[in-house]
N, C-alpha and C positions, 0 to 999 in steps of 0.2 A: 615490395615497392611497385613492381610491374602490375600486380593484380589490382592496384588502386586506379590505374589509368583507364580512361574510357576509349574504346575502339582503337586500341594500340596494337602495333606489331613491330617486331624488330627487323630492320633491314640493314644491309651492309653499308657502312659509311662510304660516301662517294668522293674519292680523292681526299682533298684537304678540307672538305666542307664540314663546318661545325654545326650550322643550323640552316635549314631551308624552309622557306614559306612557299607553299604550293597551292595556287588557285584560291587564295583566301578572299572571302567576301564577308562583309559585316554590315548589318543594317540596324538602325534604331527606329522602329516604327516604319515610316515611309522614307526615311533618310538613309541613303546608301553611303556609308562612311568609307568603305573599302570595296573595290570591285575587281574580283578575279586577279589578285596581285600575286606574282611569284618572283622570288629572288633568293639568293643564298648569302650566307656570311661564312667566310673561310677562316680557318684557324690562324691566329696571329695578325690579322689585318685590322685596320680601322675602316669601318664601313659607314659611310654617311647616308642618311635618309633625308632628303630635302624636298622642298616644294613650297608653294604659296600658302598663306593662311587658309585653314580649312581643307588642306589636301589629304588629310587622313594619317599624318605622320605619327602623332601621339597615339591614335587608335591602333596603329600597327604595333607600336611598342607594347601597348596593353594586351594585344593578342599574343605576342611572343611570350610574355611572362604571366599570362593567364588571368589578368584582370577582366578581359573581355573574351567571350567565346564566340568564334565566327560561325555563321550559319553554313558556310561552305568552305572547303579547303582543308589542308593538312599542315601541321608543323612537324618537321623532322629535326630532332636534336640529338646529336651524338649517336646517330644511327637508329634512333627510336622514333617511329612515326605514330602520330596521334591526331585526332580531330581537335582535341582541346588540351591546353596546358593548364595545370592548376598552380596557383601562386606558391603554395608551400612546397610543391614538388620542384618548381622552377628554382626556388631559393636553395633547396637542399641539393639540387644537381648542379649548382654553380652559376645561376643567372642572377645578377644583381642589377639594380637600377637607381638612378636619381630622377628627380621630377622637375617639371617646369617651374613650379612654385616650391620653394624650399620647404621640406617636410621634416623639420627637426623638433626636438623637445626644447622649447625656447628657455625654460627655466633651469635646464640641466647644463652642466659644463661641457666643454668640448670633449674632454676625455670620456665622460659618461655617455655622451651621445654616440661616440665612436664605439664605445664598449657594447652598446646595444646591438651592434652588428655582429658581435661574437655569440649571440644567443644560440644560434643553431649549432655552434661548435661545443656548447657546454653539455656535459653528460651527467652531472650530479643533480639530485632532486632539489626542488625549490627550498625545502626546509634546511637541507644541508648547506645550500648556498647562503641562505639568510643567516645561519649561525656561524658560517665561515670557519668550520673546524675540519681538521684532518684533510682528506683528499679534496674536499670542496675548496678549502683554502688554497691548497697547492694549485688546483685547477684555475682559480681566479687569478693567482699570481702569474701563471703562464699566459693567460689571456690578456692581462694588463701589460705584460711585456710585449705581446704582439701589437697591442694598440699603441704603445709608446713608439714602436718602430714605424708605424704608420704616421704618427704625429711628426717624427723626425723626417720621414720621407716627404711629407707635404709642407715641411718647414713652418709648422704652427706651434712650436714649443711655447712661444710667448703667450698663447691664448689657451693653453691646455686646461687651466682651471677657471676660465671665465665662462659665465652663462652665455650660451650662444645668442640669446635674444638681444644682447648688448653689442654684438659684433657687427661690423659693416657687412653689407650684402655679399660682397665678393668673398670674404672669409667664411661666411655661412655656407656658401656654395662649396668651398673647399672642405669644410667639415662634413658636409653631406657626401662628398666624394670619399672622404676618409671612412665614413660609416659603411658605404658600399664596399670599399676595399677590405674592410674588416671581415667580410664574409668569405674572403679568398675566392672571388669569382673566376670562372673560366671565360664567361661572356658578361661584359659590362655594358648596360644600356644607359646612355646619357641623353636625357631630354633637355635640350637647349642649355648646356652647361655654361655658356657664355652670356646668356640673356641678362640684361640689366647691368652689365659690367662696363667700366671704362676701359680705355685702351691698355693701360698697364695691367689691370686685372685680367683682361683677355689674354695678354701675352703670358702671364703667369700660369693661367689655367691651361693654355695650349701646351706649355712646357710640361706640366704635370700629366696631361693626357698622353703625350708622347712618351714620357718616362714610364707611365703605367703599362703602356703597350710594349715598349722595348725592354725595360728593365725587369718588369714583373711577368712579361709574356702573356698579358691579358688581351684577349680579343675584345674589340670595342665596336659597338654600333651607336652612332650618335645622330641626333637631330640638331641642326644648327642653321640659323638664318644668315649668319655672317658668311658670305660667299668666300671672302678672303681666307677665313679660318678653314672652311671646308676644303678649299683647293690646296691649302698648305698641309693639312693634317691627313686627309683621307687617301686610302689606296684605291678605293672604288666608291662610286656614288650611284644610288638609285633615286630616281625623281618621281614623285607622286603629284598628281593634279586632279582635284575633284575625285579622289579615291582611286584613281587609275594610275598604273605605271606608264610613264611616257618616255623614260630613258633609263639606261643602266650601262655604266662603263667607267672608264678612268675619269678623273677630274677634267682632263683636257678634252676628252670626247664629249662629256656631258656639257661642258661650257660652250662647245661649238654646235650643240644640237639645236636646230631651229625650233622644235617643239618646246624645248625648255625655255628658250629665249621668249617665245610667244607667251608661255604660261606666266613668266615673271613680269612681262609687259602687259598682261591682261588682254591679249589678243584672242578673240573668239575663234573656236575651231569649227 
C-alpha cells in the first residue's frame, strides 16, 4: 500500500491527532480556492469547518479524501504524510464522506444503497458473489447483518425496502449517512448534513451525528451553515473565508472572533 503513495513518508503521530492539513493551497486556473490553510482533526472529536459561501469548505473536504490534489501542502493521516491523498486509499484506510447533494442510487432500496458501502469489505470474487454459493453466500449474509444493524441504529427499519428516490429528502440524507457508516470509517466527513432540512429533521440528524461520534467512536469533520447546530455539536471549529483560515478554536472562541463576525456580515478586510 505504501508504495502506491506519491511523495509519502511515515512520521510519528502527534498526540491525539488523527489528520493534519499543513499549508494546503488549491487553485483552479486563476481562482485560488484554498490559500495556505493548516489545521488538525483529533481522534474522537467533532470538528466543524465553517465559513460563508465560496469560502473553500467543500474544496477542503475534497482535498482530504483525494478528489482534489493541492498544488502545495501536505496531508498527514494516522502518521503518514503525503502531498496527495487518493480516493481509493482514503476509503480503504477509513475515511468516508457524504455530499452536499444526496448521491444515492435512486432506483435501489434503502437496504441495497447501504449495502454498497460494504463493497470494500467484500473479499470474494464478483462471479462467486453473483452466484451466491458457498463462502460468498456466507460473506453476503454477514454483510447484510452489518447493514441491518446500521438500519436499526438510524431508525429507518420502516423504509428498508423502499426505493430511496421515493423518500423525503431528510430520510435520503439519513440513508446516505448509513451508506457512509457501512464502510466502518475512522474519520467521517459530512458536507452540510442538515442542508434543506426542517427543524425536526435537523434535530434528528444532530442526534444521529452525536450518536455516531459517542457510541461508535467515529471522528467527524463536518461542514454546516446552521450556526446553532455547529455550536451545539462541535468540539472545535475552523473558519475559512475566501480560501483562507481566519479563526480556529472552541465554538465560544470562534463565535466571539471579530474576523468571523465580519466575514459573516460581509465586512471588507
